[in-house]
matplotlib code that plots the C-alpha trace (Angstrom):
import matplotlib.pyplot as plt

x = [-0.3, -2.0, -1.7, -0.7, -0.1, 3.1, 2.4, -0.7, -1.1, -2.3, -2.7, -6.3, -9.0, -11.0, -11.0, -7.9, -8.8, -5.1, -2.1, 2.0, 4.6, 8.1, 10.1, 13.5, 13.0, 11.0, 7.9, 4.3, 2.6, -1.3, -3.9, -7.5, -10.4, -11.2, -7.3, -3.7, -1.4, 0.8, 4.2, 4.9, 8.1, 7.2, 7.0, 4.7, 5.9, 3.8, 7.1, 5.5, 2.6, 2.0, 0.5, -0.2, -2.1, -4.9, -3.9, -2.9, -6.3, -8.5, -10.3, -13.4, -11.1, -9.2, -8.4, -9.0, -5.7, -6.9, -3.7, 0.0, 3.5, 6.2, 10.2, 13.2, 14.4, 12.7, 10.0, 6.4, 3.3, -0.3, -2.5, -6.1, -10.1, -9.5, -7.1, -3.7, -0.8, 1.8, 5.5, 7.0, 10.1, 10.4, 11.4, 7.5, 8.7, 6.6, 8.5, 6.0, 2.4, 0.8, -2.9, -4.7, -8.4, -8.0, -9.2, -6.8, -7.1]
y = [32.4, 29.6, 25.8, 23.4, 20.2, 18.9, 15.5, 13.7, 10.3, 7.9, 4.7, 3.3, 2.3, 3.1, 5.0, 5.4, 4.1, 4.7, 6.3, 6.3, 8.7, 7.7, 11.5, 9.4, 7.1, 9.9, 7.5, 7.4, 4.2, 3.9, 1.3, 1.5, -0.1, -2.7, -2.8, -3.7, -1.0, 1.3, 2.7, 6.4, 8.5, 12.0, 13.4, 10.8, 9.0, 4.8, 2.4, -0.5, -2.3, -4.5, -8.0, -10.3, -13.2, -12.3, -12.6, -16.0, -16.8, -15.0, -12.0, -12.6, -12.8, -9.4, -7.7, -4.7, -2.3, -0.2, 0.9, 1.2, 2.1, 2.5, 2.2, 3.8, 0.7, 0.3, -2.0, -1.7, -3.5, -2.9, -4.5, -5.6, -6.1, -9.7, -9.6, -10.8, -8.3, -8.4, -7.3, -6.1, -4.5, -1.7, -3.0, -5.2, -8.4, -10.0, -10.7, -12.3, -12.7, -13.1, -13.3, -12.3, -12.6, -9.2, -5.5, -3.6, 0.1]
z = [-2.2, -3.0, -2.1, -5.0, -5.3, -5.6, -7.6, -9.0, -7.9, -10.7, -10.9, -8.2, -9.5, -7.0, -3.6, -1.5, 1.5, 3.1, 2.8, 4.0, 3.2, 3.5, 3.2, 4.0, 0.8, -1.2, -1.5, -1.0, -0.5, -1.1, -0.6, -2.3, -1.7, -4.3, -5.3, -4.8, -3.3, -4.7, -4.1, -5.9, -6.1, -4.5, -7.8, -9.1, -10.5, -10.9, -9.3, -7.7, -7.8, -3.9, -4.4, -2.1, -1.7, -2.8, -7.1, -6.1, -5.2, -7.6, -8.0, -5.8, -2.4, -3.3, 0.1, 0.9, 2.6, 5.9, 7.1, 5.5, 7.3, 5.9, 7.5, 6.7, 6.0, 3.5, 4.5, 4.2, 6.3, 5.3, 7.8, 5.3, 6.4, 6.8, 9.7, 7.3, 7.6, 4.8, 5.0, 1.4, 0.6, -1.2, -4.6, -4.4, -2.7, -0.3, 2.8, 4.9, 6.1, 9.3, 10.0, 13.0, 14.3, 16.4, 15.2, 14.6, 14.2]

ax = plt.figure().add_subplot(projection="3d")
ax.plot(x, y, z, "-o")
ax.set_aspect("equal")
plt.show()
């Protein structure tokens, strides 16, 4: 048997730097090098764009996502390159932010 993709996820303009799959909710969350994080359904439909504070500060301060984790309860935690954590709901609403000087891996 040949492996075939279940879906093709589109919407990023740059390379993907991180991704998370939440099978319980049927979601795929991905972040790209120079852009926002996107939420897709497992079928490949683009559902939401997660935009944090970078949109308020302008494109020159675009945040670069490094790590993403999704929970069964519908929360998505994103760690950005500059030390910023953001918590989003699966509806795309920014719920909380926290900055740290620590290097997270």
